C-alpha positions as CSV (number, residue, x, y, z in Angstrom):
1,X,19.7,-15.3,-11.8
2,X,19.9,-12.0,-13.2
3,X,17.2,-10.2,-13.0
4,X,15.8,-6.7,-13.7
5,X,12.4,-4.4,-12.1
6,X,10.7,-1.8,-14.0
7,X,10.0,0.6,-11.2
8,X,11.5,1.5,-8.4
9,X,8.5,2.1,-5.7
10,X,7.3,0.2,-3.1
11,X,6.9,-2.7,-5.0
12,X,9.9,-2.5,-6.9
13,X,12.7,-2.1,-4.7
14,X,11.3,-4.2,-2.2
15,X,10.8,-7.2,-4.3
16,X,14.2,-6.6,-6.0
17,X,16.6,-5.8,-3.0
18,X,14.4,-9.3,-2.0
19,X,15.9,-11.2,-4.7
20,X,19.3,-9.9,-4.3
21,X,18.8,-11.0,-0.8
22,X,18.1,-15.1,-1.6
23,X,21.2,-14.4,-4.6
24,X,20.3,-13.0,-7.8
25,X,22.1,-9.6,-9.0
26,X,19.6,-7.3,-10.1
27,X,18.9,-3.6,-12.2
28,X,16.5,-1.4,-11.6
29,X,15.0,0.5,-14.4
30,X,13.2,4.2,-13.2
31,X,12.7,7.8,-15.2
32,X,13.2,9.4,-11.6
33,X,17.1,10.6,-12.0
34,X,16.9,11.1,-7.7
35,X,15.8,7.7,-6.9
36,X,18.2,6.3,-9.7
37,X,21.4,8.5,-7.8
38,X,19.9,7.3,-4.0
39,X,19.5,3.8,-5.5
40,X,23.2,3.6,-6.9
41,X,24.1,5.4,-3.4
42,X,22.5,2.7,-1.5
43,X,20.1,5.2,0.3
44,X,16.1,3.5,-0.3
45,X,14.1,6.4,-1.8
46,X,11.1,5.1,0.7
47,X,10.4,4.3,4.2
48,X,10.5,0.6,4.6
49,X,12.1,-1.3,7.2
50,X,15.3,-3.2,7.2
51,X,15.2,-1.9,3.4
52,X,18.8,0.3,3.5
53,X,20.7,-2.3,6.0
54,X,19.9,-4.4,3.3
55,X,20.9,-2.4,0.5
56,X,24.4,-1.5,2.1
57,X,25.5,-4.8,2.4
58,X,24.7,-6.0,-0.9
59,X,25.2,-2.4,-2.5
60,X,27.8,-4.4,-4.9
61,X,24.8,-7.1,-6.8
62,X,22.3,-4.2,-7.8
63,X,22.6,-0.4,-9.4
64,X,19.8,1.3,-11.0
65,X,19.6,2.7,-14.9
66,X,17.6,4.8,-16.8
67,X,18.5,2.1,-19.3
68,X,15.9,-0.4,-20.4
69,X,18.2,-1.6,-22.8
70,X,21.0,-2.1,-20.7
71,X,18.6,-3.7,-18.2
72,X,16.9,-6.3,-20.3
73,X,20.2,-7.3,-22.5
74,X,21.5,-7.7,-18.8
75,X,19.2,-10.0,-17.1
76,X,17.6,-13.1,-17.0
77,X,13.6,-12.2,-16.5
78,X,12.2,-9.4,-15.8
79,X,9.7,-7.8,-13.3
80,X,7.3,-4.8,-14.4
81,X,6.3,-3.3,-11.2
82,X,5.2,0.0,-12.2
83,X,2.2,2.0,-11.2
84,X,-0.9,1.5,-11.6
85,X,-3.5,4.7,-10.3
86,X,-7.1,5.0,-9.6
87,X,-8.6,7.2,-13.0
88,X,-11.4,10.5,-11.7
89,X,-14.2,7.1,-12.6
90,X,-12.0,4.8,-10.2
91,X,-11.1,2.8,-13.7
92,X,-7.4,1.6,-13.8
93,X,-4.6,4.0,-15.5
94,X,-2.4,1.6,-17.4
95,X,-0.2,4.3,-19.0
96,X,3.2,3.1,-17.6
97,X,2.1,-1.1,-18.1
98,X,1.6,0.8,-21.8
99,X,5.1,2.7,-21.8
100,X,6.8,-0.1,-20.3
101,X,5.9,-3.0,-21.8
102,X,6.3,-1.0,-25.1
103,X,10.3,-0.5,-23.2
104,X,10.3,-3.8,-22.9
105,X,9.9,-4.8,-26.3
106,X,12.1,-3.0,-28.1
107,X,14.7,-4.2,-25.9
108,X,13.5,-8.0,-26.5
109,X,14.2,-7.3,-30.5
110,X,18.1,-7.3,-29.7
111,X,18.3,-10.1,-27.3
112,X,18.3,-13.5,-28.7
113,X,18.2,-15.6,-25.7
114,X,14.5,-16.7,-24.5
115,X,13.5,-14.1,-21.4
116,X,11.1,-13.5,-19.4
117,X,8.5,-10.5,-18.4
118,X,6.3,-10.7,-15.3
119,X,3.8,-8.6,-14.5
120,X,3.9,-8.2,-11.0
121,X,2.0,-4.1,-10.8
122,X,-1.7,-4.8,-9.8
123,X,-3.8,-5.3,-13.1
124,X,-7.1,-6.1,-13.7
125,X,-7.5,-9.7,-15.4
126,X,-7.3,-9.6,-19.1
127,X,-4.5,-7.1,-19.0
128,X,-1.3,-9.4,-18.9
129,X,-2.6,-11.0,-22.0
130,X,-4.6,-8.3,-23.9
131,X,-2.4,-5.3,-22.8
132,X,1.0,-6.2,-22.3
133,X,1.7,-9.2,-24.3
134,X,0.3,-7.2,-27.5
135,X,2.5,-4.9,-27.0
136,X,5.9,-6.4,-26.6
137,X,4.9,-8.5,-28.9
138,X,4.5,-5.6,-31.5
139,X,7.7,-3.6,-30.9
140,X,9.8,-7.3,-30.0
141,X,8.9,-8.8,-33.6
142,X,8.2,-11.7,-31.6
143,X,5.7,-14.2,-30.3
144,X,4.7,-14.8,-26.5
145,X,5.2,-18.4,-25.3
146,X,7.5,-19.6,-27.9
147,X,10.0,-16.3,-28.4
148,X,10.0,-15.2,-25.0
149,X,8.0,-15.5,-21.7
150,X,5.2,-13.5,-19.5
151,X,3.9,-14.4,-16.8
152,X,1.7,-12.7,-13.8
153,X,3.3,-12.7,-10.8
154,X,1.1,-10.9,-7.5
155,X,2.5,-8.9,-4.8
156,X,1.2,-8.9,-1.5
157,X,3.5,-7.1,0.4
158,X,2.3,-5.1,3.5
159,X,4.0,-1.4,4.0
160,X,5.4,-1.3,6.9
161,X,7.0,-4.8,7.1
162,X,7.1,-5.3,2.8
163,X,11.1,-7.3,3.1
164,X,9.4,-9.9,6.0
165,X,6.5,-10.5,3.4
166,X,9.0,-10.9,0.7
167,X,10.5,-13.7,2.7
168,X,8.2,-15.2,3.8
169,X,5.5,-15.2,2.4
170,X,1.6,-17.0,3.3
171,X,1.8,-17.9,-0.6
172,X,3.6,-17.5,-4.0
173,X,1.5,-17.0,-6.5
174,X,1.9,-18.3,-10.0
175,X,0.4,-17.0,-13.2
176,X,1.6,-19.0,-16.2
177,X,1.0,-20.3,-19.8
178,X,4.0,-22.1,-20.8
179,X,6.1,-24.5,-19.0
180,X,9.3,-23.0,-19.4
181,X,8.0,-20.0,-17.9
182,X,6.7,-21.7,-14.8
183,X,9.6,-23.6,-14.9
184,X,12.2,-20.1,-14.6
185,X,9.6,-18.4,-12.0
186,X,9.9,-22.1,-9.7
187,X,13.9,-21.7,-9.5
188,X,13.8,-17.8,-9.0
189,X,11.2,-18.2,-5.9
190,X,12.8,-21.9,-4.5
191,X,14.9,-20.8,-1.9
192,X,11.9,-18.9,-0.2
193,X,9.3,-21.8,1.5
194,X,6.1,-20.6,1.3
195,X,2.9,-22.8,-0.5
196,X,3.8,-22.0,-4.9
197,X,0.3,-21.5,-6.1
198,X,-0.1,-22.2,-10.3
199,X,-2.5,-21.0,-12.3
200,X,-3.2,-19.8,-15.6
201,X,-2.3,-15.6,-16.0
202,X,-5.6,-14.0,-15.6
203,X,-6.8,-16.1,-12.4
204,X,-3.4,-14.5,-10.8
205,X,-4.8,-11.4,-11.8
206,X,-8.2,-12.0,-10.3
207,X,-6.2,-13.2,-6.6
208,X,-4.8,-10.3,-6.0
209,X,-7.8,-8.0,-6.3
210,X,-10.2,-11.1,-4.7
211,X,-7.8,-10.7,-1.5
212,X,-7.8,-6.9,-1.4
213,X,-11.7,-6.6,-1.6
214,X,-11.8,-9.0,1.2
215,X,-9.6,-8.0,3.6
216,X,-11.0,-4.1,3.2
217,X,-14.7,-6.1,3.4
218,X,-13.4,-7.6,6.7
219,X,-12.2,-3.8,7.7
220,X,-15.5,-2.0,6.5
221,X,-17.9,-4.8,8.3
222,X,-16.0,-4.4,11.8
223,X,-16.0,-0.6,11.4
224,X,-20.3,-0.4,10.6
225,X,-20.3,-3.2,13.6
226,X,-18.3,-1.0,15.4
227,X,-20.4,1.9,15.3
228,X,-23.2,-0.2,16.5
229,X,-20.9,-1.1,19.4
230,X,-19.9,2.3,20.5
231,X,-23.9,3.5,20.1
232,X,-24.8,0.6,23.1
233,X,-21.3,1.5,25.1
234,X,-20.0,-2.1,23.9
235,X,-16.3,-1.9,23.5
236,X,-16.2,-3.7,19.7
237,X,-13.1,-4.8,20.3
238,X,-14.1,-7.6,22.8
239,X,-16.6,-8.2,20.7
240,X,-14.1,-9.6,17.4
241,X,-11.7,-10.9,19.7
242,X,-14.7,-13.5,20.5
243,X,-15.2,-13.6,17.0
244,X,-12.0,-13.3,15.8
245,X,-11.8,-17.1,18.2
246,X,-13.7,-19.3,15.5
247,X,-11.6,-20.8,13.1
248,X,-13.9,-20.2,10.4
249,X,-13.2,-16.3,10.3
250,X,-9.6,-15.3,12.2
251,X,-9.2,-12.7,14.3
252,X,-7.0,-11.0,11.4
253,X,-8.2,-7.6,10.0
254,X,-11.3,-6.9,13.0
255,X,-9.3,-3.7,13.8
256,X,-12.5,-1.1,14.2
257,X,-11.4,2.3,14.2
258,X,-11.2,5.3,11.0
259,X,-10.7,2.5,7.7
260,X,-8.2,2.1,5.8
261,X,-6.1,4.2,3.3
262,X,-2.8,3.6,1.2
263,X,-2.1,2.4,-2.0
264,X,-3.6,-0.3,-2.8
265,X,-7.6,-1.4,-1.1
266,X,-8.8,2.2,-2.3
267,X,-7.4,1.7,-5.6
268,X,-8.2,-1.8,-6.4
269,X,-11.7,-1.3,-4.7
270,X,-12.4,1.1,-7.2
271,X,-11.2,-0.7,-10.3
272,X,-12.8,-4.1,-9.6
273,X,-16.4,-2.5,-8.8
274,X,-15.5,-0.2,-12.0
275,X,-14.5,-3.8,-14.3
276,X,-17.7,-5.3,-12.6
277,X,-19.9,-2.6,-13.9
278,X,-18.4,-3.0,-17.1
279,X,-19.3,-6.5,-17.3
280,X,-23.5,-5.4,-16.8
281,X,-22.4,-6.9,-12.4
282,X,-23.8,-4.7,-10.2
283,X,-21.4,-4.6,-7.3
284,X,-23.6,-4.1,-4.2
285,X,-22.0,-5.3,-1.6
286,X,-18.1,-3.2,-2.5
287,X,-19.3,-0.5,-3.1
288,X,-21.0,-0.4,0.5
289,X,-17.7,-1.2,1.4
290,X,-16.2,1.8,-0.1
291,X,-19.2,3.6,1.7
292,X,-18.4,3.0,5.0
293,X,-14.6,3.7,4.2
294,X,-15.4,7.4,3.6
295,X,-17.8,7.7,6.3
296,X,-15.9,6.9,9.3
297,X,-13.1,9.1,9.8
298,X,-15.3,11.7,10.5
299,X,-16.7,9.6,13.1
300,X,-14.0,11.1,15.0
301,X,-15.2,15.1,14.1
302,X,-18.9,13.9,15.6
303,X,-17.3,12.5,18.5
304,X,-14.5,15.4,19.2
305,X,-17.6,17.9,18.9
306,X,-19.5,16.3,21.6
307,X,-16.7,17.8,23.7
308,X,-15.8,20.8,21.7
309,X,-19.2,21.8,19.9
310,X,-17.6,25.0,18.6
311,X,-13.7,24.6,16.6
312,X,-13.5,28.0,15.1
313,X,-10.3,29.2,16.8
314,X,-9.6,26.3,18.5
315,X,-5.8,24.7,18.5
316,X,-6.5,20.5,17.7
317,X,-3.7,18.4,18.0
318,X,-2.8,15.3,14.8
319,X,-0.7,12.3,15.5
320,X,0.0,10.5,12.6
321,X,-0.4,11.3,9.2
322,X,0.9,8.2,7.5
323,X,-1.9,6.2,6.3
324,X,-0.9,3.2,8.8
325,X,2.7,2.7,11.3
326,X,6.1,2.5,9.7
327,X,5.5,3.8,6.2
328,X,6.4,7.6,5.1
329,X,3.1,6.4,2.8
330,X,0.5,9.1,2.5
331,X,-1.7,8.0,-0.1
332,X,-5.2,7.9,0.8
333,X,-4.7,8.4,4.6
334,X,-7.6,9.0,6.8
335,X,-5.6,12.0,7.8
336,X,-6.4,13.9,5.2
337,X,-9.9,13.6,5.2
338,X,-9.6,14.6,9.3
339,X,-7.6,17.6,8.9
340,X,-9.5,18.9,6.1
341,X,-12.9,18.8,7.7
342,X,-11.2,20.4,10.5
343,X,-9.5,23.2,9.0
344,X,-12.9,23.5,7.8
345,X,-14.7,24.2,11.2
346,X,-11.9,27.1,11.6
347,X,-10.1,25.4,13.7
348,X,-5.6,25.7,13.5
349,X,-4.4,22.3,13.3
350,X,-0.7,21.2,15.0
351,X,0.5,17.8,13.5
352,X,2.8,15.2,14.0
353,X,4.1,12.0,12.8
354,X,7.5,10.3,12.6
355,X,7.7,10.0,9.0
356,X,5.4,11.8,6.8
357,X,5.3,15.1,7.3
358,X,7.1,16.1,4.1
359,X,5.1,14.0,2.1
360,X,1.9,14.9,3.7
361,X,2.7,18.6,3.2
362,X,3.7,17.9,-0.5
363,X,0.9,15.2,-1.5
364,X,-1.8,17.4,-0.3
365,X,-0.8,20.8,-0.7
366,X,-4.4,22.3,-0.1
367,X,-4.2,21.2,3.4
368,X,-0.8,20.3,4.1
369,X,0.2,24.1,3.7
370,X,-1.9,25.2,6.2
371,X,-1.6,23.9,9.2
372,X,2.0,23.9,11.4
373,X,3.7,20.9,12.1
374,X,5.6,19.4,14.9
375,X,9.1,19.0,15.9
376,X,8.1,15.9,18.5
377,X,4.5,14.0,19.5
378,X,5.5,16.1,23.3
379,X,5.2,19.3,21.3
380,X,2.1,18.7,19.7
381,X,0.8,17.7,23.3
382,X,2.3,21.0,24.7
383,X,0.7,22.9,22.5
384,X,-3.4,21.3,22.4
385,X,-5.7,20.9,24.8
386,X,-7.6,18.3,22.4
387,X,-5.6,15.4,20.3
388,X,-6.7,13.4,17.8
389,X,-4.9,10.1,17.4
390,X,-4.7,9.0,13.6
391,X,-2.4,6.9,13.6
392,X,-0.7,3.9,15.4
393,X,2.9,4.8,15.5
394,X,4.7,2.6,18.9
395,X,6.2,5.9,20.2
396,X,2.4,7.6,20.8
397,X,2.4,4.8,23.1
398,X,5.2,6.5,25.7
399,X,3.5,9.7,25.6
400,X,1.3,11.2,29.0
401,X,-2.6,12.6,27.8
402,X,-3.0,13.3,31.4
403,X,-5.2,16.6,31.1
404,X,-6.4,15.9,27.2
405,X,-9.2,15.3,25.1
406,X,-8.6,12.4,23.4
407,X,-10.6,11.5,20.3
408,X,-9.0,8.1,19.4
409,X,-9.2,6.0,15.6
410,X,-6.9,3.2,16.8
411,X,-6.5,2.4,20.3
412,X,-3.8,4.0,22.2
413,X,-4.0,2.3,25.1
414,X,-1.8,5.1,27.1
415,X,-4.4,7.5,25.8
416,X,-6.9,5.3,27.5
417,X,-5.1,5.3,30.8
418,X,-4.4,8.9,31.5
419,X,-6.6,10.8,28.9
420,X,-9.2,14.1,31.4
421,X,-11.9,12.4,28.7
422,X,-11.2,9.7,25.9
423,X,-13.4,8.4,23.0
424,X,-12.6,5.9,21.2
425,X,-14.1,5.8,17.7
426,X,-16.0,2.5,18.1
427,X,-15.0,1.1,21.9
């Protein structure tokens, strides 16, 4: 099948290349000239495991353009994969969604064949039918479910292993209203062996939010228990090993530490809170989930001050800037909160991350331009006697932390074994 993908960030690029891998031809549409050029040169504009190899191997099966018309007239289905960032008040910003649906509508005006439009961006319930649908109808002069298909197909990709998740998902959720669209999506996903759940459009939208909100809740719950365990001298990882053996609960997402970041959980939980309030609900659990997560990174500073009460003029090493390992994404990273606090306390910060240093400096100029960046993790250890571990990159397990004070937010076993003084945030 011929597929067009609007937006070539993490979701768009991985989705498009996933469809290429299972035998389709793909056209990426983006407004960023740099991204277009990189994709056309088989170079991923983001870091994601296995992506570059895949792009090189199938470079004759895809290309990128700025031209919506060209992409839509030369494809059978279009996936909307643009960003849906948070506004200041936590509500969802639909600017890119509205722009994409308007441009798709204009292109569909010229097309006679039945074309299916699928929203993959994370959007709140009713967005597809109340924002995307009227926009496409207005600019195309066509009617949804009769002249063109419309569906919602949420993504459940974890950054760092996103390609693997696309090709081997736990489930594929398809929100549809008409039979023709359902058949197109079933055919497109036929090569992927996974349960396929067919629901209505707004149910598909809600499944994504409920999933992310629950995972965020599980981590915040674990950290709240972990904070109690720390005060009692109990290893919370052992506690959750026992808890997770209960088949009703499962062991996943019980890694206690300094909390969650990234482009999904913070944005999605905030948006769900805002939506609930608009509907007259008071989502007290979701609010608590956010509050626990915002406080959690500062536990590192509390523990550090136990051993180094005065931080002014001290050099503190920070290992990890990405919000999680195996990605260069720094959105909502816990490193920002921690480094900001260290600078406020007057410390000199030297940081290292294998992939995310450039992004950190660019995303957070207020903090990123005031710290020193090391060329390696070893250099951080050479220059500082105090180390904070913020991201659990594999390479940090290969270091010798002898003689160092280490405050660990992610459980690096090598640090636990070799550091002179070792403190885990929740263990």
